C-alpha positions as CSV (number, residue, x, y, z in Angstrom):
1,X,0.0,0.0,0.0
2,X,2.8,2.4,0.9
3,X,4.5,1.6,-2.4
4,X,1.4,2.4,-4.4
5,X,1.1,5.7,-2.6
6,X,4.7,6.6,-3.6
7,X,4.2,5.4,-7.1
8,X,1.0,7.2,-8.0
9,X,2.5,10.7,-7.9
10,X,5.4,9.5,-10.0
11,X,3.1,8.1,-12.6
12,X,0.9,11.2,-12.5
13,X,3.9,13.5,-13.1
14,X,5.1,11.2,-15.9
15,X,1.7,11.3,-17.6
16,X,1.5,15.0,-17.2
17,X,5.0,15.4,-18.9
18,X,3.9,13.1,-21.8
19,X,0.6,15.0,-22.1
20,X,2.4,18.4,-22.3
21,X,4.9,17.0,-24.8
22,X,2.1,15.8,-27.1
23,X,0.3,19.1,-26.6
24,X,3.4,21.1,-27.6
25,X,4.0,18.9,-30.6
26,X,0.3,19.3,-31.7
27,X,0.6,23.1,-31.3
28,X,3.9,23.1,-33.3
29,X,2.3,21.1,-36.2
30,X,-1.0,23.1,-36.1
31,X,-2.3,24.2,-39.5
32,X,-1.8,27.9,-40.0
33,X,-4.3,29.9,-42.1
34,X,-2.2,32.6,-43.9
35,X,-5.4,34.5,-44.7
36,X,-6.8,34.6,-41.2
37,X,-7.6,37.9,-39.6
38,X,-4.3,38.0,-37.7
39,X,-2.1,36.8,-40.6
40,X,-3.6,38.4,-43.8
41,X,-2.1,41.8,-43.1
42,X,1.4,40.4,-42.9
43,X,1.6,39.7,-46.7
44,X,3.8,42.2,-48.5
45,X,5.9,42.5,-51.6
46,X,9.3,40.8,-51.8
47,X,11.8,43.3,-50.6
48,X,9.0,45.8,-49.8
49,X,7.0,47.0,-46.8
50,X,3.6,46.9,-48.3
51,X,1.6,44.9,-50.9
52,X,2.5,45.9,-54.5
53,X,0.0,48.1,-56.4
54,X,-2.8,45.9,-57.7
55,X,-2.7,43.2,-55.0
56,X,-5.9,43.3,-52.9
57,X,-7.0,41.6,-49.7
58,X,-10.8,41.3,-49.5
59,X,-13.5,38.7,-48.8
60,X,-10.9,36.2,-47.4
61,X,-9.1,36.4,-50.7
62,X,-5.8,37.6,-51.9
63,X,-6.0,38.7,-55.6
64,X,-4.6,40.8,-58.3
65,X,-6.6,43.1,-60.5
66,X,-4.4,43.4,-63.6
67,X,-6.1,46.5,-64.8
68,X,-5.2,48.3,-61.6
69,X,-1.6,47.1,-61.9
70,X,-1.4,48.6,-65.4
71,X,-2.9,51.8,-64.1
72,X,-0.2,52.1,-61.5
73,X,2.8,50.7,-63.4
74,X,4.6,54.0,-63.0
75,X,3.8,54.4,-59.3
76,X,7.2,55.5,-58.0
77,X,6.1,55.4,-54.4
78,X,6.3,51.6,-54.3
79,X,9.7,50.1,-53.9
80,X,10.0,46.3,-54.3
81,X,9.0,43.3,-56.3
82,X,5.6,42.7,-57.8
83,X,5.8,39.2,-56.3
84,X,4.6,38.8,-52.7
85,X,5.6,36.8,-49.6
86,X,4.2,35.8,-46.3
87,X,7.1,36.8,-43.9
88,X,5.3,35.8,-40.7
89,X,7.1,32.4,-40.5
90,X,9.8,30.4,-42.4
91,X,8.9,26.8,-43.2
92,X,11.2,23.9,-43.8
93,X,9.0,20.8,-44.0
94,X,5.3,21.4,-44.6
95,X,2.0,20.7,-46.4
96,X,0.6,23.8,-48.2
97,X,-2.9,23.8,-49.6
98,X,-4.2,26.7,-51.7
99,X,-7.2,27.4,-53.9
100,X,-6.5,29.5,-57.0
101,X,-7.9,30.6,-60.3
102,X,-6.2,32.6,-63.1
103,X,-7.3,34.9,-65.9
104,X,-7.4,33.8,-69.5
105,X,-3.8,33.5,-70.9
106,X,-2.5,34.0,-67.3
107,X,0.8,32.9,-65.7
108,X,1.8,32.8,-62.0
109,X,3.4,30.5,-59.5
110,X,3.7,29.4,-55.9
111,X,7.2,29.8,-54.3
112,X,8.5,28.2,-51.2
113,X,11.8,28.4,-49.3
114,X,12.0,32.0,-50.3
115,X,14.8,34.2,-48.9
116,X,15.0,37.9,-49.3
117,X,18.1,39.8,-50.5
118,X,18.2,38.3,-54.0
119,X,16.9,39.5,-57.3
120,X,13.6,37.9,-56.7
121,X,12.0,34.6,-55.6
122,X,12.2,33.0,-59.1
123,X,16.0,33.0,-59.2
124,X,16.4,31.1,-55.9
125,X,13.1,29.3,-55.0
126,X,11.4,26.2,-56.3
127,X,8.1,27.1,-58.0
128,X,4.8,25.2,-58.4
129,X,3.8,26.5,-61.9
130,X,0.3,28.1,-62.4
131,X,-0.6,28.9,-66.0
132,X,-3.5,28.8,-68.4
133,X,-2.3,25.7,-70.3
134,X,-5.0,26.0,-72.9
135,X,-4.6,29.6,-74.0
136,X,-1.2,30.9,-72.9
137,X,0.8,30.0,-76.0
138,X,-1.7,31.5,-78.5
139,X,-1.9,34.7,-76.6
140,X,1.8,35.3,-76.0
141,X,3.8,35.3,-79.3
142,X,7.0,36.1,-77.4
143,X,6.9,32.5,-76.0
144,X,8.6,31.2,-79.2
145,X,11.7,33.4,-78.8
146,X,11.9,32.6,-75.0
147,X,11.8,28.8,-75.6
148,X,14.1,28.9,-78.5
149,X,17.0,29.8,-76.2
150,X,16.6,26.4,-74.5
151,X,16.6,24.5,-77.8
152,X,12.9,23.6,-77.6
153,X,11.7,21.5,-80.6
154,X,8.4,23.4,-80.9
155,X,9.3,26.7,-79.1
156,X,5.9,28.3,-80.0
157,X,4.2,25.8,-77.7
158,X,4.2,25.6,-73.9
159,X,6.9,23.0,-72.8
160,X,6.0,20.3,-70.4
161,X,8.1,22.0,-67.7
162,X,6.1,25.2,-68.1
163,X,2.7,23.7,-67.6
164,X,0.5,23.9,-64.5
165,X,1.6,21.7,-61.7
166,X,5.2,21.4,-62.9
167,X,8.2,22.0,-60.6
168,X,9.0,24.9,-63.0
169,X,11.9,24.2,-65.3
170,X,12.8,21.1,-63.4
171,X,10.1,18.4,-63.2
172,X,7.1,18.3,-65.5
173,X,3.7,17.2,-64.2
174,X,2.2,13.8,-65.2
175,X,-0.2,15.0,-67.9
176,X,-2.0,11.6,-68.0
177,X,-3.2,12.2,-64.4
178,X,-3.7,15.9,-64.4
179,X,-7.2,17.4,-64.0
180,X,-6.9,21.2,-64.6
181,X,-10.0,23.4,-64.4
182,X,-9.9,26.1,-67.1
183,X,-9.1,29.8,-66.7
184,X,-11.6,31.5,-64.5
185,X,-12.5,28.4,-62.5
186,X,-11.1,27.4,-59.1
187,X,-8.4,24.8,-58.7
188,X,-6.8,23.3,-55.5
189,X,-3.1,22.8,-55.2
190,X,-1.2,20.9,-52.5
191,X,2.6,21.0,-52.0
192,X,4.2,18.6,-49.7
193,X,7.8,19.2,-48.6
194,X,9.2,16.4,-46.5
195,X,12.7,14.9,-45.9
196,X,13.9,13.6,-49.2
197,X,10.5,14.1,-50.9
198,X,8.6,16.8,-52.6
199,X,5.1,16.3,-54.0
200,X,2.9,18.5,-56.2
201,X,-0.9,17.7,-56.1
202,X,-3.6,19.2,-58.2
203,X,-7.3,18.8,-57.5
204,X,-6.7,15.8,-55.3
205,X,-4.2,14.0,-57.6
206,X,-0.5,13.7,-57.2
207,X,1.2,14.8,-60.4
208,X,4.8,15.4,-59.4
209,X,7.2,13.6,-57.0
210,X,10.9,14.0,-56.7
211,X,13.9,14.0,-54.3
212,X,15.5,17.4,-54.0
213,X,18.7,15.9,-52.6
214,X,19.2,13.4,-55.4
215,X,21.8,13.3,-58.2
216,X,18.9,13.5,-60.7
217,X,17.9,16.9,-59.2
218,X,21.4,18.2,-59.6
219,X,21.6,17.0,-63.1
220,X,18.4,18.7,-64.1
221,X,19.5,21.9,-62.5
222,X,22.8,21.9,-64.4
223,X,21.3,20.9,-67.7
224,X,18.5,23.5,-67.8
225,X,17.3,27.0,-67.1
226,X,19.0,27.1,-63.7
227,X,22.5,26.1,-64.8
228,X,23.9,29.6,-64.1
229,X,21.8,30.3,-61.0
230,X,24.1,29.2,-58.2
231,X,21.6,29.9,-55.5
232,X,18.6,28.2,-57.1
233,X,17.2,25.5,-54.7
234,X,20.0,26.1,-52.2
235,X,17.8,27.1,-49.3
236,X,16.0,24.5,-47.3
237,X,13.8,26.8,-45.3
238,X,12.1,30.1,-46.1
239,X,8.9,32.0,-46.8
240,X,5.9,31.1,-48.9
241,X,5.5,33.4,-52.0
242,X,3.1,34.1,-54.8
243,X,4.1,35.4,-58.3
244,X,2.7,38.2,-60.3
245,X,3.4,37.6,-64.0
246,X,1.2,40.0,-65.8
247,X,-2.3,38.6,-65.3
248,X,-5.2,38.7,-63.0
249,X,-5.3,35.9,-60.4
250,X,-7.1,34.9,-57.2
251,X,-6.0,33.0,-54.1
252,X,-8.0,31.7,-51.1
253,X,-7.8,29.1,-48.3
254,X,-4.0,29.4,-48.1
255,X,-3.1,27.0,-45.3
256,X,0.2,25.6,-44.1
257,X,0.7,22.6,-41.8
258,X,4.3,22.3,-40.6
259,X,5.5,18.7,-40.7
260,X,8.5,19.0,-38.3
């Protein structure tokens, strides 16, 4: 009986410690809504103090009115990139989900592991490509000259590494599995970054998977667009970012769940 009386407090303290540990872990891995009331105002331009002209926060959405951007293209009061970042927290391993839609002929992207102090997110950060697969090429005649520099066989067409869901200029999406809703309709993207594994999902289907630490990744970098970009993919933690590339676009339900 005396032994039980001594043991019970010890067990109680141990259980309390375990409970607190699990509680702390759950809090650490809690899903973060980047458009919640307390987080939405933190979005700003890359290298800037405010959102760039044309970016709008309203109705639980973050969106770009391209007409307003064009109206303010010569706004000298704004200093910084037209791309935006969420600087409230850096993420290493995570699961990001985001709903998006894009204007006809539009082009954009989702960046991660963004670091400031460089030319812009696209030169250093992996990008989940967002684009109007159906209409972009026919609406942008300059695509041919751009793709010709990479030796594209049909430079007037979108290349597989440029289409929605691709790890831009690195890993094309599996087109046989891809379900992409057309311009003006909502799509849902998921990006999973875990040790030795990155996945791109589109509308509930996994369309890209690769190991960012593999020899294959290094070979792709050295053989393609990023061959002369020494810092591309170098950072393993950083901010989430969204790209402005000359078109109207809308984002909602931007949520990140840290995985470690």
